[in-house]
Structure formats: structure tokens, C-alpha cells
NUGUKOL-983869 format. One record per residue: residue in one letter; x, y, z of N, C-alpha, C, CB in turn. Coordinates in steps of 0.2 Angstrom, whole numbers, plus 5000, padded with zeros to 4 digits. Glycine has a CB too. Layout:
% residues N
aXYZXYZXYZXYZ ...
This chain:
% residues 509
x493651435117494251465118494651425123494251535119 x494351405128494651365134494951305131494151345139 x494651275126494951215123495551225120494451175118 x495551285116496151305112496751315117496051365108 x496551355123497051365128497351305131496751405134 x496951245132497151185135497651155129496551135136 x497451155123497851125118498551165118497551145111 x498551225118499251265118499651245124499051335118 x499351235130499651215136499951145136499251235142 x499551105134499751035133499851005126499150985137 x500151045122500251035115500450965113500551085112 x500950935117501250875115500650815116501850855120 x500350825122499850775123499250775118499550775130 x499050845117498550855112498750835105498350925111 x499350845103499550825096499550745096500250855095 x499850715101499850635101499150605100500250615107 x498750635104498050605105497650625098497650645110 x497850675095497550695088497750645083497650765086 x498450625083498650575079498350515080499450575079 x498350485086498050425087497250425085498050405095 x496950475086496250475084496150475077495850535087 x496550505073496550515066496650445063497150555063 x496950395066497050325063496350295062497450285068 x495850315066495150285065494850295058494650315071 x495150345055494850355048495150315043495050435046 x495750275044496050235040495650165039496750215042 x495850125034495550065033495750015039495750035026 x495349975041494649955039494049995043494549885039 x494250045047493750075051493350135048494150105057 x493750175044493350225040492950275044492950195034 x493150285050492750335054492950405052492850325062 x492650425047492950485043492950555047492550505037 x492550565052492550625056493250625060491950625061 x493550575061494150575065494650615061494450505066 x494650615055495150645051495050725052495150625043 x494450745052494250815053494550835060493550825052 x494350795065494550815071495350815072494250765077 x495650765070496350755071496750815068496650695068 x496650825061497050875058496850945059496950865050 x496250955062496051025064496451035070495251025066 x496450995075496851005081497651015079496850945086 x497950975074498650995072498651065069498850935067 x498251085065498351145062498251205067497751155057 x497751195072497751245077498351245081497151225082 x498651195083499251195087499851225083499551125088 x499851215076500351245072500251325072500351215065 x499651345072499451415071499651445078498751425070 x499651415083499851445090500551435092499351415095 x500951395088501651385089502051445090501951335084 x502451455095502851515096503551515093502851535104 x503751455091504351445088504351385083504951435094 x504851385079504951325075505051265078505551335070 x505351265084505451205088504851175091505951215094 x504351225093503751205095503251175090503351255099 x503351205084502951175078503251105076503051225072 x503851095076504151035075503950975080504951035075 x503950995086503750955092503050935091503850985098 x502550985090501850965089501750915083501451025087 x502150925077502050885072502350815073502450915066 x502950815077503250745079502750705083503850765082 x502450735088502050695092501350675089501850735099 x501150715084500550695080500750635076500350755076 x501350645073501550585069501750525073502150605065 x501950535079502150475083501450435084502450495089 x500950475086500350435088500050405081499850485091 x500050445076499750425070500050365067499750475064 x500750365067501050305063501150245068501750325061 x501250255075501350205079500650165079501450225086 x500150195079499450155079499350135072498950205082 x499450175067499250155060499650095058499350215056 x500350085060500750035059500849985064501450065057 x500349985069500449935074500449865072499849945079 x500149845066500049775064500749755062499649775058 x501249795061501949765060502149725065502449825058 x502049745071502349705077502049635078502149745083 x501449625074501149555075501549505072500449555071 x502049525067502449475064502949445070502949505059 x503049485075503549465081503149415085503749525085 x502449415085502049365089501949295086501449395090 x502249285080502149215077502549175081502449215070 x503149195084503549155088503649205095504249135085 x503049205098503049255104503549235109502349255107 x503749175110504149155116504849185114504249085116 x505049185108505749215106505749285105505949175100 x505249315101505249385099504749425102505249385091 x504249405106503749445108503949505112503249395113 x504449495116504749555119504949615115505349535123 x505049605109505149655104504549695102505549635098 x503949675103503349705101503349775103502749665103 x503349795109503349865111503849905108503449875119 x504449875106505049915103504849925096505649875103 x504449885092504249895085503749945085503949825083 x503249945090502749995090503050065091502249975096 x503450075096503750135098504250155092504150135105 x504650105090505050125084504750155078505450065082 x504150125076503750145071503550225072503150105069 x503350235078503150305079503750355079502750305086 x504250325082504850375083505150385076505350335087 x505250345072505550355065505050395061505750285062 x504450365060503950395055503650455057503450345053 x503750475064503450535066503850595063503550535074 x504450585061504850635058504550655051505550605056 x504150615048503850635042503250675043503650565038 x503050685049502550735051502850795054501950705056 x503350785057503750845061504050895056504250815065 x504350865050504650915045504150955042505050875040 x503550935039503050975037502751025042502450935034 x502751005048502451055053502951105054502351015060 x503651085055504151135056504151185050504851105056 x504151165044504151215038503551255038504151175031 x502951235040502351275040502451335045501751235043 x502851325050502951385055503251445051503451365060 x503651435046503951495042503451535038504551465039 x502851515037502351545033501951585038501951495029 x501951655037501551695042500851695041501851775041 x500451705046499751705046499451635045499551745040 x498851625049498551565049498251535042497951565054 x498051585038497751565031498351535027497451625028 x498951565028499451545024499751475026500051595024 x499751465033499851395036499351345033499851405043 x498751365033498251315031498351305024497551345032 x498551345020498551345012499151305010498551405009 x499751305014500351265012500451205016500951315014 x500051185021500151125025500051065021499751125031 x499451065017499251005014499850985009498651015010 x500151035005500651015000501250995004500851084996 x501451025010502050995013501950925016502251045019 x501350915019501250845021501250795016500550845024 x500950805010500950755004501650755001500450774999 x502050805001502750804999503150755003503050874999 x502950755010503250715015503050635013503150735022 x502450625011502250565009502650535004501450565008 x502750574999503150554993503850534995503050614987 x504150574999504850565001504850495005505050625006 x504350485009504250425012504250365007503650425017 x504150375001504050314996504750294994503650334990 x505250324995505950304993506450304998506150344987 x506350325004506850325010506950255012506650375015 x507550225012507650155014507150105010507550145021 x507250115003506750074999506050104999506750005001 x505850135004505250165004504650125007505050174997 x504150165010503650135014503050185013503750115021 x502750195007502150235007501550205008502150264999 x501450175015500850145017500450195021501050085022 x499750185020499250235023499350305021499350225031 x499450315015499350375012498650405013499550375004 x498550465015497950495017497350475012497950565019 x497550475006496950465001496650405002497250464994 x496950355005496650285006496050295011497150235009 x495950345015495450355019494750365015495550415024 x494850375009494250385005493950325002494350435000 x494350265003494150205000493550165002494750155000 x493150195007492550165010492050165004492350205016 x492150204999491650194993492150204987491050244993 x491950164982492450174976492450244973492250124971 x491850274974491850344971492350394974491150374972 x492550384980492950424983493750424981492950414990 x493850374977494550364975494750374967494850294977 x494150384964494250394957494750444954493550404953 x494750504958495250554956495950534956495150614961 x496150474959496750444958496950424951496850384963 x496450414947496650404940496950464936495950384936 x496850524939497050584937497650614940496550644937 x497650614947498150654951498550594955497850704956 x498350534955498650484959498450494966499450494959 x498650444970498450444977498750504981498650384981 x499350524979499650584982499250644981500350604979 x498950654975498550714973497850704977498350714966 x497650644978497050634982497150654989496750564981 x497750634992497850654999497850735000498550625001 x498150764995498250834995497550874995498650864988 x497150854991496450884990496050864997496050854984 x496150804999495750785005495950825011495850715007 x496650845012496850885017496550955018497650885017 x496450985012496151045012495451045015496051075005 x495150985013494450975016494450965023494050915012 x494850915026494750895033495150955038495150835034 x495550995035495851045039495451115039496551065036 x494951115035494551175034494151195041493951165029 x493951155045493651175052494151215056493451115056 x494851205055495351245059495251315056496051215058 x495251325049495151385046494551425049495151385039 x493951385050493351415052493451435059492751365052 x493751395063493851415070494351475071494151365074 x494751495067495251545067494951605063495951525065 x494451605060494151655055493951715060493551635051 x494151775058493951835061493251855060494451895060 x492951835055492251865053491851805049492351925049 x491251825048490751785044491051765037490051815044 x491351815034491551805027492051745027491851865024 x492551745031493051695031492751635033493651715036 x492251635038491951565040491551535034491551575046 x491251575030490851555025491351525019490451605021 x491951555019492451535014492651465016493051585014 x492751455023493051385025492451335023493151385032 x491851345024491351305023491251285015490651325026 x491351335012491351335004491951285002491451395001 x492551295005493151245003492951175005493751265007 x492651165011492451095012491951065007492151085019 x491451105006490851085001491151074994490351135001 x491551114992491851114985492251054985492251174983 x492751044990493150984989492750914989493650984995 x492250914993491850854993491550844987491350854999 x491250894984490950894978491350874972490650964976 x491950894972492450884967492650804967493050924967 x492750784973492950714974492450664972493150704981 x491850674975491350624973490950644967490850624979 x490950704965490650714958491050684952490650794957 x491650694953492050654948492050584949492850684948 x492050564955492050484956491450454953492050474964 x490850484955490250444952490150454945489550484955 x490450514942490450514934490850464931490650584932 x491450454934491950404931491650334932492650404935 x491350314938491050244939490550234934490850244946 x490150284932489650274927489950264920489150334927 x490450304919490750294912491250244911491150364911 x491550214916492150174916492050104919492750204918 x491550094924491550034928491149984924491250054934 x491449954919491149904915491449834917491249914907 x491149794921491449734923491349674918491149714929 x491249684911491149634906491649584907491049664899 x491449524908492049474908492349454901491749404911 x492949434902493349414896493249334895494049434896 x493549304890493549234890494049194894493649214883 x494549234897495049204901494749194908495649254902 x494849134911494649114917495149104922494249044917 x495049114928495549114934495349074940495849184936 x495749044944495549014950496049034955495548934949 x495849074960496349094966496249044971496149174968 x496849024974496848974979497049004986497248914977 x496649004991496849034997496748975003496349094999 x497348945004497248885009497248905016497848845008 x497448975018497449005025497848955029496749005027 x498448945027498948905032499148955037499548885027 x499148935043499348985049500148995048499248945056 x500349055049501049075048501549035052501149145049 x501349015058501848975062501848905059501548975069 x501448885054501548815051501848825044500848785051 x501848885041502048885034502748865033501948965032 x503148885038503848865036504148815041504348925037 x503648775044503848725049504048665044503248705053 x504648635045504948585041504548525041505648565043 x504148515046503748455047503048465043503548445054 x502948525041502248535037502348555030501848585041 x502948565028503148595021502748555016503848595020 x502848485016502548445011501748445011502748375012 x501548445017500748445018500548515015500548435025 x500848565017500648635014500548635007501148685017 x501148615003501148614996500548564994501748584993 x500448514997499948464995499248494996499948394998 x499148535001498548575002498348624996498548615009 x498848654994498748704988498548664982499448734986 x498848604981498748564975498048534976499248504975 x497848514982497148484983496648534982497148454990 x496748594984496248644983496148664976496348704987 x496748664973496748684965496348634961497448694963 x496348574963496048524959495248514961496348454961 x494948554965494248554966493848564959494048614970 x493248534959492948534952492948604949492148514953 x492948594942493048654938493748674936492748714942 x494248634938494948654936494948644928495348604939 x494648604925494648594918494448654914494348534916 x494048694917493848754914494248814915493048774916 x494748804919495248864921495848874916495448854928 x495948934915496548954911497148964916496449014907 x497048994922497649014926497448994933497849084926 x497848954936497748944944498248984947497848864946 x498049024952498449074955498549064963498149144954 x499249054965499349044972499749104974499848984973 x499749114981500049174984500849174984499749184991 x501049224988501849234989502149174992501949294993 x502649144990503049084993502549034994503449104999 x502049024990501648964991502048894991501048964985 x502548894986502948844986503648864990503148814979 x503748824996504348834999504948804996504348815006 x504848764990505348734987505548774981505148664985 x506248774979506448814973506248774966507148824973 x505648784964505348744959505748754952504648774957 x506148804951506548804945507148754945506948874945 x507348724951507848674951507648614954508448694954 x507048614958506748554961506248524957506448584968 x506548474953506048444948505548404951506548404943 x505648364956505148324959504548364961505348284965 x504648414965504148464967503748494961504348504972 x504148514956503848544950503448494947504448574945 x503548434946503148384943502548374948503548314942 x502548384954502048374959501548434958502248374966 x501748494957501248554956500948554949501648614957 x501148514944500848504938500148474939501248474933 x500048444944499348414946498848464946499348364952 x499048524948498648584950498548624943498848624955 x498748604938498748644932498248614927499448654928 x497848654924497348634919497748614913496848684917 x497348574908497748544903498048594898497248504899 x497648644897497948694892498048764896497448714887 x498148764902498248824906498948824910497748824911 x498948874915499548884918499448894926499948944915 x499948884930500048894937500448954938500248834941 x500149004941500549064943500649064951500149134941 x501249054953501449034960502049074963501448964961 x501949094969502549124972502949064974502349164978 x503649074974504149024976504849054977504148974970 x505149024981505849044982506349014976506149024989 x506849054975507349034970507949054973507249064963 x508549034969509149054971509549074965509548994975 x509949124966510449154961511149144964510349224959 x511649124959512249114961512749164958512449044959 x513249194962513749234959514349194956513949284964 x514849224953515349194950515749154955515749244946 x515649164961516049124966515649074969516249174972 x515049064966514649004969514249024975515048944970 x514249084977513849104983513149114981514149174986 x512649084985511949084983511549144987511649024985 x511149174983510649224986509949204985510849294984 x509549214990508849194988508449244984508449184995 x507949224981507549274977506849254979507649264969 x506449304980505749304981505349314974505449354987 x505149254972504949254965504249234964505349204961 x503949244958503349224955503549184948502749274954 x503249124948503449084942502749064939503749014944 x502749064932502249044928502448974925502049094922 x502048924927502248854925501648824921502348814931 x501848794915501448754911501248684913501648754904 x500848654909500548584911501148534911500048564907 x501648544907502148494906502748514911502448494899 x502648564915503148584920503648634917503548524922 x503548654911504048704909503848774912503948714901 x504348814913504348884916504248934911504948894921 x503648954910503549004904503749074906502749004903 x503849094912504049154914504249154922503549214912 x504649204924504849214931504949284932505449174932 x504649304938504749374940505049374947504149414940 x505549414948505949424955505749484958506649414954 x505549484964505349544968505949594968505249524975 x505749654966506249714966506249754972506049754960 x505649774975505649814981505649764987505049854981 x506249754990506349714995506149745002507049684996 x505849705007505649735013506249755018505149685017 x506349815020506949825024506849785031506949905026 x507449765033507549725039507149655038507249755045 x506749645033506449575032506749535027505749585031 x506949575021507249535016507949565014506849545009 x508149625017508749655016508949695022508849685009 x509549715024509749755029509949825026510249725033 x509649875027509849945024510549955026509349995026 x510949985021511650005022512049955025511650065027 x511949895023512349835026513049835024512049765023 x513249865018513949875016514349915021513949895009 x513949965025514350005029514349985036513950075029 x514049925038514149895044514849865045513549845045 x515049865052515649835053515749755051515849835061 x516249735049516349675046516149615051517149655045 x516149625057515949575062515149565061516049595069 x514749615059514049615058513849585052513749675059 x514249585047514049555040513849485040514549575035 x514149445043513849375043513249365046514349325046 x513049405051512449405054511849435049512449445061 x512049485046511549515042511449475036511749585039 x511949435033511849395028511349335029512549365026 x511449315036510949265038510249285039511249235045 x510149345041509549375043509149385036509549435047 x509449425032509149455026509649465021508749515028 x509649425016510149435010509749415004510749385012 x509149445003508849424997509149474991508049434997 x509149444985509349484979508749514976509749444974 x508749574974508149604971508149594963508249684972 x507549594960507449584953507649654949506749564952 x507349654943507549704938506949754937507749674932 x506449744941505849794940505349764936506049854936 x504749794936504149764933504249754925503549814934 x503949694923503949674916503349644914504549634915 x503149644908502549624906502649554902502249664901 x502249504904502349434901501749424896502249384907 x501949404890501549394885501449314884501749424878 x500949284885500749214884500249204878500549184891 x500449164874500049164868499249154869500249104863 x498849184866498149174867497849204873497949104866 x498249234877497949264884498149344884498249224890 x497849374888497949454889498649454893497449484893 x499049504891499749514894499649534901500049574890 x500049504905500049514912500649544915499749454916 x500549574921501149594925501149564932501149674926 x501649564936501649524942502049574947502049464942 x501749574953502049614959501949564965501749684960 x502449574969502449534975502349574981503149484975 x501949554985501749574992501749654992502349554997 x502249684996502149754997502349804991502549775003 x502549764986502749804980502149844977503049764974 x501549814979500949854976500749914980500349804978 x501149934985501049994988501350054985501249994996 x501750044980502150094977501750124971502850074975 x501550184971501150214965501650224959500950284967 x501350204953501750214947502350174946501950284946 x502350114950502950074950502749994949503350084956 x502149984947501949914947501849884940501249914950 x501949924935501949894928502449924923501249914925 x502649884918503149904913502849964909503249844909 x503150024909502850084906502850074899503250144908 x503350034896503350034888502949974886504150014887 x502749934890502349874887501849864893502749814886 x501349904893500849894899500449834899500349964899 x500349804904499949734905499249754905500149694911 x498849704903498149714904497849684910497749674898 x498249654914498049634921498649624925497549574921 x498649634932499149624936499049574942499349694939 x499449524943499349474948499849504954499649404946 x499549514960499849534966499849474971499549594969 x500449434971500449374975500749404982500949324972 x500449384987500649414994500449354999500249474995 x500749375005500649335011500549385017501149275012 x499949395019499849435025499749395031499249485024 x499949335031499849295037500249315043499949225035 x500749345041501249375047500849425052501849415044 x500349455049500049505053499349495056499949565048 x499149425056498549405059497949445058498749405066 x497549445063496849485062496949555064496349445067 x497349585060497449655062497249705056498249675062 x497349765056497149815051497549805045497149885053 x498149775045498649775040498449745033499249725042 x498049685034497849655027497349695024497549585029 x496849725028496349775025496649835022495849795030 x497149865025497549925022497949905016498049955027 x498149845016498549815010498049805004498949745012 x497449785005496949775000496849844997496349745003 x496749895001496549954999497149984994496450005004 x497749974996498249994991498249964984498949984994 x498049904984497949864978497349904974497849794979 x496849914977496249954974496450024971495749964979 x496950054975497150124972497550114966497550154978 x498050064966498450054960498050034954498949994962 x497449994955497049984950496750044947496449934952 x496550094951496250154949496750194945495950194954 x497350204948497850244945498050214938498450244950 x498150154937498350124931497850104926498750064932 x497150104929496650074924496750004922496650124918 x496949964927497149894926496749854931497849884925 x496549794929496249744934496849714938495849694930 x496749714944497249684949496949614952497449734954 x497249564951497049504954497549484960497149444949 x497249484966497649474972497549404975497449534978 x498149374976498149304979498549304985498449254974 x498249294991498549294997498449235001498249355002 x498949205004498949145008498349145013499549135012 x498249195017497749195022497249245021498049195029 x497249275015496749335014497149405015496149325018 x496849445012496149445008496349445000495749515010 x496149384997496149374990495649414987496249304988 x495749444981495149484978495249484971495149544981 x494749504967494749524960494549594960494249474956 x494949634958494849714958494849744951495449744962 x494249774950494149804943494649864942493449824942 x494649884936495049944934494850004938495049954927 x494250004941494050064944494050054952493250084943 x494450004954494549994961494049954965494750054964 x493549934961492949904964493149824965492349904960 x493049804972493149734973492549694970493249724981 x492649654965492149614961491949554966492349594954 x492449524968492349464972492949454977492249404968 x492949414982493449414987493449354991493549474991 x493949324994493949284999494249315006494449214998 x493849315011493949355017494549335021493349365021 x494749375025495349355029495249295033495449415034 x495749245033495649185036495149135033495549195043 x494849155027494449105024494749055020493849145020 x494648995020494948945016494548925010495048875020 x494848925004494348904999494748934992493748944999 x494348924987494548944980494049004978494548884975 x494249044973493849094970493949084962494049164972 x493349064959493349054952493049114949493048994950 x493349144943493049194940493249204933493149264944 x492949244929493149264922493449334923492649264917 x494049334920494449394921494049454917495149394917 x493949514921493649564917493949594911493549624922 x493649614906493949644900494349704902493449654895 x494849714899495249774899495049824893496049764899 x494549864894494249904889494749964887493649924891 x495049994892495450054891495950064896494950114890 x496550054894497150054899497350124900497650014896 x497150174897497350244898497050274904497250284892 x497550304908497350354913497850404913497250324920 x497650464915498150524915498750504920497750584917 x498550484926499050464930499550414928498850454937 x499250364925499650304922500050324917499150254919 x499950384913500350404908500950454911499950444903 x500750494915501250544918501550534925500950614917 x501150484928501450464935501450524940502150434934 x501950524944502050574950502250644948502550544955 x502350654941502450724939501850764940502650724931 x501250734939500650774940500550804948500050734938 x500550754953500550784959501050824962500450724964 x501750804959502250844961502250924959502950814959 x501950924952501850994950501351034954501650994942 x500850994956500251024960500551054966499750974961 x500951004970501251024976501751084976501650964979 x502151084971502651134970502251204968503151124964 x501751204964501351264963501051284969500851244957 x500751244973500451264979500951294984500151194983 x501551264985502051294989502251364987502551244990 x502451364981502651434978502151484978502951424971 x501551464976500951514976500951544983500351484974 x500951504989500851534995501451574997500751475000 x502051544996502651584997502651654994503251544995 x502551654988502551724985502051774987502551714977 x501451744988500851784990501051814997500251744990 x501351775001501551795008502051845008501751735012 x502551835003503151885002502851954999503651854997 x502351944995502052004992501752044997501651984986 x501352015002500952055007501452085012500552005010 x502052055012502552095017502752155014503152045018 
């Protein structure tokens, strides 16, 4: 009780520390008890909040700690040119916490209006996950570090994503990790036993279904299609250096030509592997054909340019599929652009004096969404670029579902941080949700072959230089419930959860 009193007296500090500690449960740390401790403290604080303002503040400081630490890797991009941009690192860290903290504050604030601790416990998971979903489309969206990703330390923990999506997984997980708060607030043995039952039942459902699905669906039988992933691990401070551009491209070509190329169907490079616009740069396009097998293709990230009717050029972050003769068999343009990196949110509303600056900083044009590419004699494939993989139910053409997806990315901006590991986990979750093999090609890692059950079959570790040869796993069954219905399922669950608690509370009154 003394601890609870201290929490109530120093609730801002307690909330912030709880948020920071909860980050330890995220990839790549997976210290799962941290999630129990962090969210138990938050629920106890919300239970003792004397006003809506206090509940909002507790949630905000929890979110500040959680997101500032969980997204701390973002600031590493500023350290690539530390002399120029290093001073912005603290601002990026604090800014992440300050903005995204609101996505924890609002659920906490709404929780206050439900009377009784049991009602608060019952409604908070739905409100938190609803906030996660809203975070997926505000300013293009950034659904990074959804709580369900904390279960990815074993493939069995994430299999329910095939039914409820990662949002549904987060929802169920929150009931489990918040149950100790219910136990601490329980007035008697019956209520305490109920809280323990909730924890045990939640874990049993998650892992019972997970192990069953792995036994039924995890068939890594290889197909006849062979791939080669190339990971040159070019340092980010050299990747766009004008003096090294040619050498960087030649490095990709040289690695691609390692023994075994003649047995390969697809050579796969990462995001912007070519800094040259290969659609119009014929000399460099002819050069990359050296990396293409006789009857195969190169899948590579590359910059392109589109021109409007006035001749104004806009860059496109693209993936090209190039044949041995240099023909471009298909192209995909990135649709979900990175805010402040590839575009400036609300740029049209900025003063005219700012528009030339924003055009220089970030003026990428977006593509038309996911599409499936059919190449004769090969399984149909889809393509997503970099952080597009973090968006649930948005990585494949719903009308023409691909049999495998190539995720071309470059996490070199973020160095030896948690970012690349967290990014890999999002790709694993998308594979489970859609029931589709995901091939991840990253400049500096982590490149990986991910089965339809989210299992990493093989990988090239962070900063590892080399190639990865493999036969593409067979796509035996593309159907998943979540893949069919998408976010309708978790949103129905959340809505039902909130309404049930609301009406039960109203009825008791």
C-alpha cells in the first residue's frame, strides 16, 4: 500500500518510468515481465486518478516515456552527419515522446469516465488499441511498435494475428499484462482468483492457438523458384556520397555475380540500391544486367522521376524488375511516404515563402498502392518499400493476391539500434496476417526469408555483408481470416468491448 501511495503522490514520475520500463518488452529485448510491470502501474494510476485531467496526465507521461524510448532509433538518422544535424537529436527524442504521448493520454482520459476499477480494466485495452489503429493513418500513419509485436520472441505468440490481426493481438495481450492491477485492487479472494484466471486463459489462448497453427500450417517446402538476396552493408554516410556512387553500384553487381548466379531466378537488392534512375539512365541499366541471370530478373530499389505537364520533376522511390536484356518488366512506386523524410505534411497550407524549402527537402510523389506483378513461369509477387511493411492489411492487392512479397528497405540510417530489429518483426507480422512469404532485402540488414507463419527461415544479420541464396517457400494456402476481412475484425471486437462495458456500467447505475 505504501508503494501505491507513492505512485499516487508522484504519479507523473511513476507513469513516465513505467512507460520507459515497458519498452524493455519490445523487440529486440523481449523482457516480457516489463510489460506486466509497466501497464499494471498505469492501470493503478488510472484507478486512483481524482480527475479526468489527472488521468490524461498520467497517460501522457506514460506515453512520453514509452514512445520517446521506443522510437529513440529515429534520431540516429541525424547522427549520419552529426556535425550538421547532431544537435537535433535531443529534439527528435523529446519530440517523439511529446507527440506520440497523446496516443496514450487520450485512452487514459477516456478510461476515467468509466466507474469502478473493474470497468476501467475491462475497457482500457480496447481504448489503447483503438488509439494504435488511429495512429496508423494520422499524417500518413506510423503504426510502429504495436504491442502485439512484444510476442514475437517465439513464432507461436503471433499466430493469432492470422485471425484478429496485430491489433487484435495487442488487445488480448493487454488484458493479460494488466491483470496484476486487477489482482492488487481486488477486494477478496474470488476477484483475485478471477484475475489469475484471466492471465492463464489469455496465455493459453495465445500459445495454444499458436502451436496448433504452426503444426498445421508451417510447411517450409521449397518451390522451384530460386532467389539471391544481396546485402552489401554500405555505410549510410557513403551511400549518397557522389564520390562513391559508382563504386556502390559496382559492389552490388560484384556480390550478385558470386558463384551460383546461373542457378538463380531473381536477384534482389534493397531500397535505392541504385542511386541512378535506371528507367532513363541506359548506361547504368546496361551495367546492372551483369547481375542478372540468363533467364532471370533483377528486383532493385531505384530512384525515378515523374514529370507534370509543366515539365516539373518529382522523385519517386521505386522498385524495378529488370530482365537480362535490360527491359523493365514492372515498376512499383512507394505509396506510403515517410513524413518529413519524403514529404512535408500539410505542405500546401504553409506560407508561400516556405514552399521552395519544403520542395527541396521532401517532394516525393506517391504511387498508386499495392499491385501484383505476374511474370510468366513464376509465382505472382507484390512489392513494398521500407516502412510500407508496417501497415496492417495494406501490403497486397486485395483483388489479385500475390504469392510472395518483396520488401526492399534501407535501415542503414538507424545504425546499431533497435529500429532494424523492430522493422523485421513488422514484416513477420504481415506474413502471418496475410499468409504470404515475405522476402526482405535491406542494404545493411536485416535481410531475411520469412515464411507465411512469420518464421525467419534464414537471414543476413545487421551489418553483415554477403548474399543469401534460397529456394522460395511454396505458397500452399494464401487464405487467412484477417487477410480476407482486414481491420473490420479487430474494430468490431474493440467496439463490442467498449459498448459492453459502457452499458454494463450504465445498467449498474
